[in-house]
C-alpha positions as CSV (number, residue, x, y, z in Angstrom):
1,M,-40.2,-54.0,24.0
2,S,-39.2,-53.1,27.7
3,S,-37.0,-54.2,30.4
4,I,-38.0,-54.3,34.2
5,P,-35.2,-54.2,36.7
6,S,-35.8,-56.1,40.0
7,V,-36.6,-54.1,43.1
8,A,-33.5,-53.8,45.2
9,G,-33.7,-53.1,48.9
10,R,-37.5,-53.2,49.4
11,S,-39.2,-56.4,50.7
12,E,-42.4,-55.0,52.1
13,S,-45.4,-54.6,49.9
14,P,-46.1,-50.8,49.1
15,W,-49.5,-49.5,50.0
16,C,-49.2,-46.8,47.3
17,S,-47.9,-47.0,43.7
18,L,-47.0,-43.8,41.9
19,I,-46.6,-44.1,38.2
20,T,-44.8,-41.6,36.0
21,V,-44.6,-41.7,32.3
22,T,-41.5,-40.0,30.7
23,H,-40.4,-39.0,27.3
24,N,-37.4,-36.8,27.2
25,S,-38.4,-35.5,30.6
26,R,-35.0,-35.2,32.2
27,K,-35.3,-31.3,32.9
28,A,-38.8,-31.9,34.5
29,L,-37.6,-34.7,36.7
30,E,-34.6,-32.7,37.8
31,E,-36.8,-29.7,38.8
32,F,-39.7,-31.4,40.3
33,W,-38.6,-34.9,41.5
34,G,-34.9,-34.0,42.1
35,K,-35.8,-31.5,44.8
36,N,-38.3,-33.9,46.5
37,D,-37.6,-35.9,49.6
38,A,-36.7,-39.5,49.1
39,V,-39.4,-41.9,48.2
40,P,-40.9,-43.6,51.3
41,S,-40.1,-47.1,51.8
42,D,-43.9,-48.1,51.7
43,V,-44.5,-46.3,48.5
44,E,-43.3,-47.4,45.1
45,W,-42.4,-45.2,42.2
46,I,-42.7,-46.8,38.8
47,V,-41.3,-44.9,35.9
48,V,-42.3,-45.9,32.3
49,D,-39.9,-44.3,29.9
50,N,-41.2,-43.9,26.3
51,C,-37.8,-44.3,24.6
52,S,-36.3,-41.2,25.8
53,T,-32.9,-39.9,24.3
54,D,-32.0,-37.6,27.1
55,G,-31.2,-39.9,29.9
56,S,-34.7,-39.6,31.6
57,A,-34.6,-43.3,32.7
58,E,-31.2,-43.2,34.2
59,L,-31.9,-40.1,36.0
60,A,-35.2,-41.5,37.4
61,E,-33.1,-44.5,38.7
62,R,-30.7,-42.1,40.5
63,L,-33.6,-40.2,42.0
64,G,-35.0,-43.4,43.6
65,A,-37.4,-44.9,41.2
66,T,-38.4,-48.4,42.5
67,R,-38.6,-49.7,38.9
68,V,-38.0,-48.1,35.5
69,I,-39.5,-49.7,32.4
70,R,-37.6,-48.8,29.3
71,L,-39.8,-48.9,26.3
72,T,-38.0,-49.3,23.0
73,E,-40.4,-47.2,21.1
74,N,-42.8,-44.3,22.2
75,L,-46.0,-46.0,22.8
76,G,-48.0,-43.1,24.0
77,F,-49.2,-41.8,27.4
78,G,-52.1,-44.0,28.0
79,L,-50.5,-47.3,27.0
80,A,-47.4,-46.4,29.1
81,N,-49.6,-45.7,32.2
82,N,-51.3,-49.1,31.7
83,K,-47.8,-50.9,31.5
84,G,-47.0,-49.3,34.9
85,F,-50.3,-50.1,36.4
86,E,-50.0,-53.7,35.3
87,I,-46.9,-54.2,37.5
88,A,-47.9,-51.7,40.4
89,R,-48.2,-53.6,43.7
90,G,-50.1,-50.9,45.7
91,Q,-53.8,-50.8,46.4
92,F,-53.7,-47.0,46.0
93,V,-52.5,-45.9,42.6
94,G,-51.4,-42.4,41.4
95,F,-50.6,-41.5,37.9
96,V,-48.3,-38.4,38.4
97,N,-46.4,-36.5,35.5
98,P,-42.7,-35.7,35.7
99,D,-43.6,-31.9,36.2
100,I,-45.5,-32.5,39.5
101,R,-44.0,-31.8,42.9
102,V,-45.3,-34.8,45.1
103,K,-45.8,-34.2,48.8
104,Y,-45.7,-37.8,50.2
105,A,-47.3,-36.7,53.5
106,D,-50.4,-35.9,51.4
107,L,-51.0,-39.2,50.0
108,K,-53.0,-40.7,53.0
109,A,-55.3,-37.7,52.6
110,L,-55.9,-38.4,49.0
111,E,-56.4,-42.0,49.7
112,L,-59.0,-41.2,52.5
113,V,-61.2,-39.0,50.1
114,A,-60.7,-41.7,47.4
115,T,-61.9,-44.7,49.5
116,E,-64.7,-42.8,51.3
117,N,-66.2,-41.7,48.0
118,Q,-65.0,-44.6,45.8
119,A,-63.7,-41.9,43.7
120,V,-61.0,-40.9,41.4
121,V,-59.4,-37.9,43.0
122,S,-56.5,-35.2,42.3
123,P,-54.7,-32.7,44.4
124,Q,-55.6,-29.1,43.7
125,L,-52.8,-28.3,41.3
126,M,-50.9,-24.9,41.7
127,N,-48.6,-22.7,39.5
128,A,-45.2,-22.0,40.7
129,D,-46.4,-18.5,41.8
130,G,-49.1,-20.0,44.1
131,S,-52.0,-19.3,41.8
132,V,-54.5,-22.1,41.3
133,Q,-54.6,-24.3,38.2
134,P,-58.0,-25.2,36.8
135,N,-57.3,-29.0,36.8
136,G,-60.8,-29.8,37.7
137,R,-63.0,-29.5,34.5
138,G,-66.6,-29.4,33.6
139,F,-68.4,-30.9,30.5
140,P,-65.7,-31.0,27.7
141,F,-67.7,-29.0,25.1
142,L,-65.5,-28.3,22.2
143,L,-66.7,-24.6,22.1
144,D,-65.6,-24.1,25.7
145,K,-62.3,-25.8,25.1
146,V,-61.6,-23.3,22.2
147,R,-62.7,-20.4,24.3
148,N,-60.5,-21.4,27.0
149,R,-57.5,-21.5,24.7
150,L,-58.3,-18.3,23.2
151,G,-58.1,-16.7,26.7
152,S,-61.7,-16.4,27.8
153,G,-61.1,-18.5,30.8
154,E,-62.6,-16.1,33.3
155,K,-66.2,-16.5,31.5
156,L,-66.0,-20.3,31.9
157,H,-65.4,-20.4,35.7
158,G,-68.0,-22.6,37.3
159,S,-69.0,-24.2,34.0
160,Y,-65.7,-25.5,32.3
161,L,-63.1,-24.3,34.9
162,L,-64.1,-25.7,38.2
163,F,-62.8,-24.7,41.7
164,S,-63.8,-25.4,45.2
165,E,-65.0,-22.6,47.3
166,S,-64.0,-24.5,50.5
167,D,-61.5,-27.3,51.7
168,E,-64.3,-29.9,50.8
169,P,-63.8,-32.2,47.8
170,R,-65.3,-30.7,44.6
171,M,-67.0,-33.1,42.1
172,V,-65.9,-32.5,38.6
173,C,-66.6,-34.0,35.2
174,W,-62.9,-34.7,34.4
175,L,-59.3,-34.0,35.7
176,M,-56.3,-33.1,33.9
177,G,-54.1,-36.2,33.5
178,A,-51.1,-34.7,35.3
179,S,-52.2,-36.1,38.6
180,I,-54.9,-38.8,39.0
181,F,-55.4,-41.2,41.9
182,A,-57.8,-44.0,42.7
183,A,-58.1,-47.2,44.5
184,R,-56.9,-50.1,42.3
185,Q,-60.4,-51.7,42.5
186,S,-62.0,-48.5,41.3
187,I,-59.6,-48.3,38.3
188,E,-60.2,-51.9,37.4
189,M,-63.9,-51.1,37.2
190,F,-63.6,-49.1,34.1
191,G,-60.4,-50.5,32.5
192,A,-57.8,-47.8,33.2
193,W,-56.4,-45.8,30.2
194,D,-57.6,-46.2,26.6
195,S,-54.5,-46.7,24.5
196,H,-56.3,-45.5,21.3
197,F,-55.5,-42.0,22.4
198,F,-51.7,-41.7,22.0
199,L,-51.8,-38.3,23.7
200,Y,-54.4,-35.8,24.6
201,Y,-58.0,-36.3,25.5
202,E,-57.1,-39.5,27.3
203,D,-57.8,-37.9,30.6
204,K,-61.4,-36.8,29.6
205,D,-62.1,-40.3,28.5
206,F,-60.6,-41.9,31.6
207,C,-62.9,-39.8,33.8
208,L,-65.9,-40.1,31.7
209,R,-65.7,-43.8,31.9
210,A,-65.1,-43.7,35.6
211,W,-68.3,-41.8,36.0
212,K,-70.1,-44.3,33.8
213,A,-68.9,-47.2,36.0
214,G,-70.2,-45.5,39.0
215,V,-67.0,-44.0,40.2
216,P,-67.1,-40.2,40.7
217,V,-64.4,-37.7,40.1
218,A,-63.2,-35.0,42.5
219,V,-60.6,-32.4,43.2
220,V,-59.3,-32.4,46.9
221,P,-58.6,-28.7,47.6
222,R,-56.9,-29.1,50.9
223,V,-54.1,-31.1,49.2
224,R,-52.2,-28.6,47.0
225,W,-49.3,-29.7,44.6
226,T,-47.2,-27.7,42.2
227,H,-47.5,-28.5,38.6
228,G,-45.3,-27.0,35.8
229,W,-47.9,-27.5,33.1
230,A,-45.9,-27.0,29.8
231,R,-47.9,-27.8,26.9
232,E,-46.3,-29.3,23.8
233,T,-48.9,-27.5,21.5
234,S,-47.5,-24.1,22.8
235,N,-44.5,-24.6,20.4
236,L,-44.3,-24.3,16.6
237,S,-43.8,-28.2,16.1
238,A,-46.5,-29.7,13.8
239,T,-46.2,-33.1,15.7
240,P,-48.0,-32.2,18.9
241,W,-50.7,-30.6,16.9
242,K,-51.3,-33.6,14.8
243,R,-51.6,-35.8,17.9
244,E,-54.0,-33.4,19.5
245,L,-56.3,-33.3,16.5
246,A,-56.2,-37.0,16.0
247,S,-57.2,-37.5,19.6
248,M,-59.9,-34.7,19.3
249,F,-61.6,-36.4,16.3
250,K,-61.6,-39.8,18.2
251,F,-62.9,-38.2,21.4
252,Y,-65.7,-36.5,19.8
253,G,-66.5,-39.4,17.6
254,R,-67.1,-41.3,20.8
255,Y,-68.8,-38.5,22.7
256,P,-70.7,-36.6,20.2
257,E,-73.0,-35.1,22.7
258,F,-70.3,-32.6,23.7
259,L,-70.8,-31.1,20.1
260,L,-74.5,-31.1,20.4
261,G,-75.2,-28.8,23.3
262,R,-75.8,-28.7,27.1
263,N,-79.3,-30.1,27.2
264,I,-78.2,-33.3,25.2
265,A,-75.1,-33.8,27.2
266,S,-76.9,-33.2,30.6
267,R,-79.5,-35.9,29.6
268,K,-76.6,-38.4,28.5
269,H,-74.7,-37.9,31.8
270,A,-77.3,-37.1,34.3
271,R,-75.3,-38.2,37.2
272,I,-72.4,-35.7,36.2
273,S,-74.9,-32.9,35.7
274,R,-76.5,-33.5,39.1
275,E,-73.3,-34.0,41.2
276,V,-71.1,-31.4,39.4
277,Y,-73.6,-28.8,38.5
278,G,-76.5,-29.5,40.9
279,A,-78.8,-29.7,37.9
């Protein structure tokens, strides 16, 4: 199902592992990783390629990926991330999309917040024009998700779209899956990614299971990385919509409280309510 090349030229054990899942991601790799500095010798970059046909795996190797796992079929985002996690050697692990511009000098700052708080963390993601992306989110109520998609995001600031008003870490209910970091031992406490979600909603589930296991979730606003953020469902293809709807039914079947109202959700997730909303 996959092939894992040996690591060439790196004998030391990396302290940090970056895992990137690709599927026909050549353009994003060129734009975001191709303009980066070389991967530091004490950091490994593992690319798990979900059966691309555009040369993504070959490009990742040329860009300095430590290991490239070539899957012979598209297994989905969560399962591919888990395959990278299984072979990762670092004690600090980041799941980072192809359309993220990584600043390697920031990794220690993320690790510090993650270890001090035993937390799942993310940089504050930014658009190319310098505006802030709402990668930190509140309770994933279906109604709020729909309202946000319909362009009512301004009304959701502080409830669904969460931003820090300072440089201090901001606790959130969940993080967009484009860039998520944690200590290996923290991830192992709740079992990493659930492969039942082929694509979409896996980041919400990942973070909710982290909270349930006693691992809080936070955005680190003093670390800011650019994110391309191109949604597949913004095009007219039916496949992304089918995948999103399938994941949506799975998610709300598992977490029906987010269909039933804030009071029920707050009682069910009391720690999140307290630490994210101060309630």
